[in-house]
C-alpha positions as CSV (number, residue, x, y, z in Angstrom):
1,M,0.0,0.0,0.0
2,S,1.5,3.3,-1.0
3,F,-0.3,5.6,1.3
4,T,-1.6,5.7,4.8
5,G,-3.5,8.7,6.1
6,V,-4.9,9.4,9.5
7,V,-7.2,12.4,10.2
8,L,-8.2,13.8,13.6
9,G,-9.9,17.2,13.7
10,L,-12.7,19.5,14.9
11,I,-14.2,20.2,11.5
12,A,-16.3,23.2,12.8
13,I,-13.2,25.2,13.7
14,S,-12.1,27.8,11.2
15,T,-8.7,27.1,9.6
16,A,-8.0,30.8,8.9
17,G,-4.6,31.7,10.5
18,L,-3.8,28.1,11.4
19,L,-0.3,26.8,10.7
20,A,0.6,23.2,9.9
21,G,4.0,21.9,10.8
22,V,5.4,19.1,8.6
23,D,8.3,16.8,9.1
24,E,9.4,13.3,8.1
25,A,11.1,10.2,9.5
26,G,13.0,7.5,7.7
27,R,15.1,9.2,4.9
28,G,18.3,7.4,5.9
29,P,17.3,3.8,6.5
30,L,18.0,0.9,4.1
31,A,14.5,-0.5,4.4
32,G,10.9,0.4,5.0
33,P,8.9,3.5,4.1
34,V,9.6,7.2,4.6
35,V,6.8,8.6,6.8
36,A,5.7,12.2,7.1
37,A,3.3,13.9,9.5
38,A,1.5,17.2,9.5
39,V,0.2,18.7,12.7
40,I,-1.9,21.8,13.5
41,L,-1.6,22.6,17.2
42,D,-4.4,24.5,18.9
43,P,-3.1,28.1,19.5
44,D,-5.7,28.6,22.2
45,G,-5.4,25.1,23.8
46,P,-3.3,23.9,26.7
47,R,0.4,23.8,25.9
48,I,1.9,20.4,25.3
49,N,5.2,20.5,27.3
50,G,8.2,18.6,26.1
51,I,7.8,19.0,22.3
52,R,11.1,19.1,20.5
53,D,13.1,17.4,17.8
54,S,12.1,13.7,18.1
55,K,15.7,12.6,17.8
56,L,16.4,14.3,21.2
57,L,13.7,12.2,23.0
58,T,13.7,8.7,24.3
59,A,11.3,6.2,22.8
60,D,9.1,6.4,25.9
61,Q,9.1,10.2,25.8
62,R,8.1,10.1,22.1
63,E,5.2,7.7,22.7
64,S,3.9,9.7,25.6
65,L,4.1,13.0,23.6
66,A,2.6,11.4,20.5
67,A,-0.5,10.4,22.5
68,R,-0.9,13.9,23.8
69,I,-0.4,15.5,20.4
70,R,-3.1,13.2,18.9
71,E,-5.4,14.1,21.7
72,R,-4.9,17.8,21.8
73,A,-4.0,18.9,18.2
74,L,-6.7,20.4,16.1
75,Y,-5.7,18.3,13.2
76,W,-3.0,15.8,12.3
77,G,-2.3,13.6,9.4
78,V,0.2,11.0,8.3
79,G,1.5,10.2,4.8
80,R,4.0,7.7,3.6
81,A,6.0,6.5,0.6
82,D,6.9,2.9,0.5
83,H,10.2,1.3,-0.4
84,E,9.1,0.7,-4.0
85,E,8.3,4.4,-4.5
86,I,11.6,5.3,-2.9
87,D,13.4,3.1,-5.4
88,R,11.4,4.5,-8.3
89,L,11.4,8.2,-7.5
90,N,14.6,8.6,-5.3
91,I,14.5,9.3,-1.6
92,L,14.1,13.1,-1.9
93,E,11.1,12.9,-4.2
94,A,9.5,10.2,-2.2
95,T,9.9,12.2,1.0
96,L,8.3,15.3,-0.6
97,L,5.4,13.0,-1.8
98,A,4.9,11.7,1.7
99,M,4.7,15.2,3.0
100,E,2.1,16.1,0.4
101,R,0.1,13.1,1.5
102,A,0.4,14.1,5.2
103,V,-1.0,17.6,4.5
104,A,-3.8,16.0,2.4
105,A,-4.6,13.8,5.3
106,L,-5.2,16.7,7.6
107,G,-8.8,17.0,6.5
108,C,-8.5,20.8,6.2
109,V,-6.5,23.4,4.3
110,P,-4.4,25.4,6.7
111,E,-3.4,29.0,5.9
112,R,0.3,28.1,5.8
113,V,2.5,25.1,6.0
114,L,5.9,25.1,7.7
115,V,8.2,22.3,6.4
116,D,11.3,21.1,8.1
117,G,14.4,21.3,5.9
118,N,15.3,23.2,2.7
119,R,12.9,21.8,0.1
120,L,9.2,22.3,-0.3
121,P,6.8,19.8,-1.8
122,R,5.5,21.1,-5.1
123,H,1.8,20.3,-4.7
124,L,0.5,21.9,-1.5
125,P,-2.9,23.5,-1.2
126,C,-1.7,26.7,0.5
127,A,1.3,28.9,1.1
128,A,4.4,27.1,2.5
129,E,7.8,27.9,3.9
130,C,11.0,25.9,4.6
131,I,12.4,26.1,8.1
132,I,15.9,24.6,8.4
133,G,16.2,23.0,11.8
134,G,12.5,23.5,12.1
135,D,11.9,20.5,14.4
136,A,13.9,22.3,17.1
137,R,12.5,25.8,16.3
138,V,8.8,25.4,15.6
139,R,6.5,23.6,17.9
140,A,4.2,22.3,15.2
141,I,7.1,20.9,13.3
142,G,8.5,19.3,16.4
143,A,5.1,17.7,17.0
144,A,5.1,16.4,13.4
145,S,8.5,14.9,13.9
146,I,7.3,13.0,16.9
147,I,4.2,11.7,15.1
148,A,6.2,10.7,12.1
149,K,8.9,8.9,14.1
150,T,6.5,7.0,16.3
151,V,4.3,5.9,13.3
152,R,7.4,4.7,11.4
153,D,8.9,2.9,14.3
154,A,5.6,1.0,14.9
155,E,5.6,0.0,11.2
156,M,9.2,-1.2,11.4
157,C,8.3,-3.3,14.4
158,A,5.4,-4.8,12.5
159,L,7.8,-5.6,9.6
160,D,10.1,-7.3,12.1
161,A,7.3,-9.8,12.8
162,Q,7.2,-10.6,9.1
163,Y,10.9,-10.6,8.5
164,P,12.6,-11.4,11.9
165,Q,16.0,-12.3,10.6
166,W,16.8,-8.6,9.7
167,G,16.1,-7.2,13.2
168,F,13.9,-4.3,12.1
169,S,12.5,-3.7,15.6
170,I,15.9,-3.0,16.9
171,H,17.5,-0.7,14.3
172,K,14.3,0.4,12.4
173,G,16.1,-0.2,9.1
174,Y,19.1,2.1,9.8
175,S,22.6,1.1,8.6
176,T,23.9,-0.4,11.9
177,P,26.6,-3.0,12.1
178,A,24.0,-5.6,13.1
179,H,21.8,-4.7,10.1
180,L,24.7,-4.8,7.7
181,A,25.6,-8.2,9.1
182,A,22.1,-9.5,8.6
183,L,22.1,-8.1,5.0
184,A,25.4,-10.0,4.3
185,E,24.0,-13.2,5.8
186,H,20.4,-13.2,4.4
187,G,20.5,-10.8,1.5
188,P,17.8,-8.1,1.2
189,S,14.3,-8.6,2.4
190,P,11.3,-7.7,0.3
191,V,11.1,-4.2,2.0
192,H,14.8,-3.2,1.5
193,R,15.4,-0.2,-0.7
194,R,17.3,-1.6,-3.6
195,S,18.5,1.8,-4.8
196,F,20.5,2.3,-1.7
197,A,24.2,1.5,-2.1
198,P,24.7,-1.1,0.7
199,V,21.6,-3.0,-0.5
200,Q,22.7,-2.7,-4.1
201,R,26.2,-4.0,-3.2
202,C,24.6,-7.0,-1.5
203,L,22.5,-7.7,-4.6
204,D,25.5,-7.4,-6.8
205,L,27.4,-10.0,-4.7
206,V,24.7,-12.6,-5.2
207,G,24.0,-11.7,-8.8
208,M,20.4,-10.6,-8.1
209,P,18.7,-7.8,-10.2
């Protein structure tokens, strides 16, 4: 499945003036999807303490914050691009596509979208701006980074149940020594990104296309 979207919102609330933060998780791994999230925090609601770049949080902190964000955000949405789309498009284009899908999954059109990084998706329904280091500077982007990371981690744990020999629940597809050793021993799984160099080298060694 090439797209997963989740929508939570108070449809009666006007979207005028609302900002959506957008971030992704999973650009670097050798396997699995890239996942993006879009979050509109309630400017008049209770502050969600602890929001920051998801990489600075423990797994337990991310899960706790993700639950509070889902509960208190006005709208949030998730989009993904799977390993086949990554191989076909390249990781940058697949990431931008996942971001477009996350914004579409919000269930509303915000006034403006703030995207972490230095590249904007081309097909957004409203004005947008890049914020380098946005997950540490903009609360809505930080919230999106937490949602994207927890959703992707959960998916990689589910893939671990299907393909246990690669240890996806431990390294989430990143290029760790244990993951590279599993690749060398077992070859790529069906969800490995064949366009990524370590996977391609493994395929070349065994003469696989």
